[in-house]
NUTIVEX-344578 format. One record per residue (C-alpha): residue in one letter; x, y, z. Coordinates in steps of 0.05 Angstrom, whole numbers, plus 5000, padded with zeros to 4 digits. Example, Ala and Ser with C-alpha at 12.3 -4.5 7.8 and 13.67 -1.06 7.14 Angstrom:
A524649105156S527349795143
// end
This chain:
M840574967372K835975327420I837675377495S832375637542I828275457604S824175027556G830274587546I835874467497R832874357428G835474267358I835173867294F838073187311N844873037281E845273757254D845874277309L843673777362T849373277354I850972657396Q856873057424E852373627446I847373147477S852972817516R855973477537F849473767564S847673107599R854473107633I853673837652F846873667683G849973087721S855473537748Y850274067766L846373557806K852673337843D854474067858N847674237887F844673617920D847073107971V843172537938T844272487863N839472097820C835572247757V829171967727I828671987651A823471867597R822671997522D817172127472T816271747407R820972137362P825171687316S831671937349G829071837420K831971147434L838971347413V838672007451A836371627513E842371167509V847171757503V843772117561T843971497605G851271357591S853272087603L849572117670L852371447692E859371707676Q858072277724G856171797779I848671927774D843871357785V838871337727Y831671107734D828670987665L821171037651G822170867577M816971187532A812371627574P808872307570T812172927599P806872997655V808372287676L815772437680F814473077720R810072707770E815172157779A820872667785R818172907851K821372297882Y828272427852T833472977853G833573067778G829272907718L830572927644M825272877590I827772727520T823073127475A822573727431S815173797449H811374117390N817474197344P817873777280L819973047285S826873197259W828173577324N829673297392G831773587459L833173537533K828273817584M831673837652L828173817720I830173907792N825773687849G819973547802R819874217766G823074517705L828974987709F827675717725E831976247690S836676297750D837475537750L839075537675E844376077685Q847675667740L847275037699L850675357639E856375577684T857474877712K864174547699I863873817681H866873377736E872472897723H870072177723S869971877793Q864971307796I859670987753G852371057771H847170507766T841270447719F834270187735K828070067693I821870307730D814370367720P810871037732H805771147788Y801971697751M795671287740T794771097813D796771797835I791572147793L786071667815D787971807888H787672557877F781472577832H776972007851P772571707797P765371917808T760971427847H755471527795P759371667730N756271997670R756371377626D753771787566V760372147556R763871897494V770272207467G775072137409I782472117423D787772307372F794172057405G798472337349G802771717352G805872027414A807471847485A800171917506C798971237473N797270717526F796471267578A790671707558N786271117539R787670747604L786471377643L779671527612N777770787621S779070877695Y773971437696Q769171027656V769371497596K768171127530Y772771317473L774671187401G781971277383I786071457322N793671507312D794271047371T800670677349M806970967378G811171327326L805771307271S801171887258S797272207201R798672907228G804373317256P806773327329D803273977348P795573967351T795274717363S797574847291D794474247256P787374247227L785973567260V781473357202D781272617221L779372757294C773973257273N770972747226L771372197279V767472627329K762272857279I760872187247N760271817313N756472357351L761672407405N761672927461F768873147452G775173007414F781973057448A788473147409F795073067446D801873307424I807572817417D809772867490G802872917520D803073597555R798773977506L791373837493V786874117439V779374007442V774373867386N767074017403S761073557393E759873857323G766773647301V769574347303Q776674457330L776774957387N782275457399P787375207450D785475747500L778875377510T782674787538L785275237594L778575587602F774774927610C779674697663V779675367700A772075387700N771774677728V776574807786I773175457804R766475107808N768574437838N774874597877G773575307898F780175557869K781176307872K788276467850F790776357779T796976517738I796776537663S801976717610L801777387575D799477077509T793176757539S786176977517L782477547551A776677057558I780376687614E782177337650K774977587646Y772076917668I776576887730K774977607749D767477507737H767676927786G771277307841G778177027828Q785077357828I789477327766Y796877417756F800977427693S807677117674K812477097617V810976557565G813975877581E811575347629S817275457679N815776207679V808476067693L810275587749R815176057782R809876607782M804876107810L809475957868E810776697881T803276857883H800876197914S796476077853E792575427853S792575327778G793175667711G797375557649E798475767577G792475857533S796575887470S799175177480G792774867507G796774777571F793474707640I797874697702M795774487772P802174507813S799374107871F799273517823T804273637767S808974237758C807974257682R802574297629D798673657637G794473437577L792572787612L789773147672A786173647627S782773077590V780072797655I777473477678I774173657612S770872977606S767173137671L764373817649N756873907649Q753174257591D751874897630L759175007644I761074847572K755975347545E758475877594C765675787570L763775787497S759676417506I765276837536S770376547488S766176727427K767277467442F774677397423R778777117367Q786276987366I791276967310R798076677327T803676617278K811276627274H816376957228P823176637218I829077047242N836576997233P839576717298K844877277292T839577827292D840878377343N834478277383K835378917423V835579337360L829778947330F825279077390E827179807394K824979887322I818479497334L816979927395S817980557354A813480307298L807680067341K807480487404S802981027374H797580487362S797080267435I794280537500E799180137543I805679737532I807779147575Y815178987575T814978337616D816277877557G818078197490L813078737477K805578697490F801579267461I794679387491I790679667432D784079747469D780179397524N778978787480S785078787435W792578657443I798678427405L804778077435V811378037399R816877607429I822777167413S820976427416N823875997472T823975387427E825375607355H829176147317V822776537303L819177167324R812476977354I806777447339S800177357376L794077807369E787177797400S780978217386S773678147367A771977717306E770178357268K776878707280V782078157286D783778057213S784778787196L788678917260F793178317247K794778527175T796579227198F801179017254Y804178407221D806178807159K809479337202I813378817243V815878457181E817879117149V821879307211Y825378627212E827278637138K830079337143I835279137196Q837778517158
// end
């Protein structure tokens, strides 16, 4: 089981047992009672097979703690985050991009995810003795009307825009399609039945063959692939080619610079240099955060950033609307892009190529020793080292490698970016050194 600001995650009925789900739900209920005068919690779940049972356990455990529960049923994570602004607590039942055998609990307070200090306090919370039973309510989300109020459909819409949507059998079903209909964007959909999909839950690591073919055969402008809980978005271009997830963020950033006049942005350390360079070239300020949506948001609030996100996860965040990666919002923004802006983004992005992979590690590994050894092995190859999150080695002006422990899996995440000509050789050199270091300490 993995416990981090990204939530509590594990393989259902193995390390994430019913007992652990109940325990953490009760801890969260007690935490809410300890820190807020009004105690209520809105919940939702994605389409994982275990979701319904987990939701029942969560609901019962919160009710036992005297928490009133407002249930959205099956809904995307951004929808839950938006709705959670009206409640003390929120709880999304999801393991995001992890395999379907996993599930988890993503906890919110006042419409945002937990920061590291919140998580520390939560884990120290003592479960209250039962005092009274809360009440449960089935509710409908207001996300659709909220987004239309914030981002008005154009008076003269571009009726020529046609997109393909790969719902991935996830929680975006019945949301993304209705949303694009509201903006008069025509679409063709695949994997649009909840719980049924021809691909895995994470579009950033799937070749998206069916969506690429759908776009190419039907001459569509874009293809959009959502992950199972709807916070990630990967884009396929008009030629049926899957774009790297950083382009999702770059498209959105370019749009809000041009149309909203945004100047301040926060991005995670593993995000492409293309986004950093684009923002600076257009007179914007950029700040960096540790990887993880809550880390990005916390840094956004500290710097008063207007938007940003995580390029590696295809995650765009606009905190004035939702305090999380919002694939639904990103799909609306990208659907409105004009060709000049698309070409500009593709041009700057083409100068870089990313390789992102992961290497399994023993949960009992001494991470301090591991990173000391990695630092010793790689420091002579870099011109600068950033210690904010794991180790980020700046190799040259256009090349870097980030090595960090995953927030969501028992793996070492290794991300590298450079020019197309250098990226493969650099990656082989550094990856081999890192694996050699790890294997020597086992």
